C-alpha positions, 0 to 999 in steps of 0.5 A: 416338228414344224411350228407355225400359225395359221388361219383356222378357216376352210381353204386357208393356205396361209402359214406363218412359221415360228420357232418352237420356243415362240409356239410354246410361249404362245400356247402357254399364254393362251392357256393362261388367258383361258384360265383367267377368263374362267376365274372371271366367269365364276366371280360373275356367277357370284356377283349375279347370285348376289344381285338376285338375292338382294333383288328378291329381298327388295321385291318382298319388301316392296310387295309387302309395303304395297299389298296386304300379305300374311297368308301361310302360303305367301310366307312359305313362298317368301321363305322358299324364295329367300332360301333358294337365293341365299343357297345359290349365293353361298354355293357359288361363293364356295365354288369360286373360292375352291376353284380359285385355288385350283384355277389360279395355279397355272397363272402363278410363278414356277416357285409357287410363291404367288399360290402361297400368297393367295392362300395367305390372303384368303386365310387373312380375310377369313381370320379377320372378318366375322361376317366371312366366318359366319357366312362360311358356317352358314354355307356349311349348315346349308350344305350339310344340315338344312335350310337357313330360313324357317320363318319370317315376319313382315312388318307393314310400315305406318 
C-alpha cells in the first residue's frame, strides 16, 4: 500500500509520499484531535446551559423588581422556565461526564494509567464536594422522578 498526503480538491494531482509509519502517526493524531474537540464541544454545551440558567434567574429577578407580578399563570411560567433551564444544565453535565470517560480513552496512554487517573479525579471531586453530590442526586431525581421546582415566591424589594 502506498501512503501519502494529497489535496482533497478537484483536479489536484499533487501527492506527497510518506512512510506507512508516518501515515499511521498522522491518522492517529487526527483522530485524537477530533476527540479532543468533541470533548470541548460538550463542555461548551454545559457552560452555555449554565449561562442560560443564570440568565433566566436574572431576568426573573429583574422583571420582579420592575413590574408587579404574582398571577398564577406568571408563576407557572416562571416555574416552567426554571425547571427547563435546570434540567438542561443537569442533563448536559451528566452527558459531559459520561462521555468524557468514553471520549478521553483514545487520548490516554496504552497502559490506561491516565484513564485511571481521570476516574480517580472525578471520584475524588464527587466524594469531596457536597454540592456535586447534591446536584447528582437532583439530576437523578429529575431524570427518573419529576421536576425539581414545584413552587416559588418572589419577594419585592422595599
